[in-house]
N, C-alpha and C positions, 0 to 999 in steps of 0.2 A: 637780381631781384631778391634772391635769398639773403644776400648780404644786407640789403636795406631792411628787410623784415627782421633779420637777426639783430641788427643795430638798433632798430626801433624798439624791439622787445627788451634789449639790454638797457636802453635809456629809460624805458618805462619802469623796469624793475629797480633800477638804481634810484630814481626819484621817488618811487613808491616806498622803497625801503628806507630812505633818508627822512621821510616826513613823519610827523607825530600823528599817530592814528589811535590814540587812546579814545575809545568810544565815549567815555564820560567827558572828555575835554572838548570834543568836536563842537558842542553847542556853546561852550564857554569862550571860544576864540573865533575870530573872523579875520578875513583878509581884506585889504583895501589897496587900491592902486594910488600911490603917491607920486608926485612929480618931484624929481631931484634936479635942481638947477645948479650945476657947477661948471666952471670954466666955459661959459657961454653956450653950454649944451644943456638940453632938457632931456631927461631920461625918465621913463616910467618904471617904478619899482613896486613890486607887490610886497606889502608889509603885513605883519601879523599883529593883531590887537586882541586884548582880553576884554570881554564884556564883564565889567566889574559888578554890575547889578546881578547878573546870573551867577557869578562867582559867589557873591554874598548869599543869594538864595540857596545855592548848593551847600555852602558851608553851614548855614543855620539849620537847614534840614538835617544835615549829617550830625551835628553836635547835639541835636535834640532827639535823635533816634531812639535812645535807650532810656529816656526819662520823660516825665511830664514837664511841661513848661514851668519855669520858675515864676514867682510872682513879680519880682523886681531883679534887675541886674545892672551892672556897670559894664561898659565897653571901652577898653583902652585904645589909644592909637596904636596902629601896627608899627613895629620897630624892626630895624635891621638886626638879625640874630647875632651878628658879630659885634656890633657896637652898642646895641640896645638903645640907640638914638633914632629919632625920627627927624632927619634933616632933609627929607624929600616930600613932595606932594603925595606920593603913593600911600604913606601911612594914614594920612587924613582921608584920602579917597576910599581906601579899604574899610576903615573903621566907620566912616559915615554911611557907606553902603550897607554895612552890617546893621547899624542902628536903624536905617530906613526900613530894612526888611523886618527887623524885630518889631518895630512900631506899627508899620502899615500892614504887614501880612500875618503877624503872630499876635498882634494886640498886646505886646509886652509893655511893661513900664520900664523905661530905660532911664536910669539916673544919670544926669550930666555929671560926670566924675570930677570936673573942675571945681565943683562947690563942696566936695568932700574934704575933710581934714587931712587925709593921708594921700591925696592925689593933688598934683599941681600941673598947671598948663604953663608952658613957656614957649619961647621961640623955637625950641627943639621938640615940641609936642607934649603929650601927656606923660607925666612921670608918676610912678607909684613910689611914694616917699618912704615906704617901709617894706621890708621883706617879712616882717612879723605878722603872721596870719591873724593873731589875736587882735592886733591893732586895726587891721583892715576890716575885720568883721564887727568892730565896735563903733562903726560910723553911726551917725544920727539917722541914717536912711534905712537901717536894718536890711542891708543888702546881703544876700547869701551867696550870690554867684557873680563871677566876672567873666566876660568874654575877652580873651587876651590873644592878640595876633602878632606873629612874627613872620619875617620873610628872609630869604637869602637868594643870591643870584650869582651866575657866572656869565661869561661872554655869550653862552648859547642857551642858557635856561634860567628860569625863575621858579622858585619854590615858595609856596605860602603855607603857613601853619595857623590853625585857629583852635583854641582850646576853651572849653567851658569848665571853669574851676570852681569847686565848692569852697568858699572862703572859710567855712567853719572847720572843715577837715583837711583842706589842701588837696583833696582828691580830684583828679581830672575826670569829669563826668561825661565829657564828649570831646572828641578830637577829630580834626580834619586836616588833610595834607594834600596838596595838588602841585604837580609840576607842569610848567608851560614852556613852550619855546620862547626865546627872547625875541622881541620885535622892537621896531623903532619907537612905537608909542610908549612901550614900557621903559625903554632907555630914557626917553624924555621925562617920564614920571620919576625916574630914579635919580635924575640930576639934582644936585643940591639946590635948595630954594634960593 
């Protein structure tokens, strides 16, 4: 009997120690039972998913913590930090969720960057065509701030970064970073379009 209790306790501690228990992340992720059908067998697997709407709310709340809301801003597509390309669905999903929160919950004016002279949309996502901050702030839209997102990932984790950049000074006015466990839903979003 002692052996069973000890073994149960060890198993509990092992799995408890291996899981992600960041209090801030608990509401941003959820698990779902998926059916895996391979080789004529069906197996139930618990997968981890990110709630992208809540992630966007958390990011926007964080980047506006230390300043008043700007009048207008541009939101770029999120890109892989290694390649600075958006070849996946994930970049569009993240940026559109950020735009949705800014417009619907913060009543922000979000300029569609594709119509700006120094921004271009293509099959690979939204590109900033200049690294010259003077050119970026001289757009016809008189936009002072840009929300810029990047991400990176490994086999086991996903990290997202969101920055609120003052285009006049180049100063980062707000910053957000979060790490999540890698799940099947995220793997699918990261596959090339």
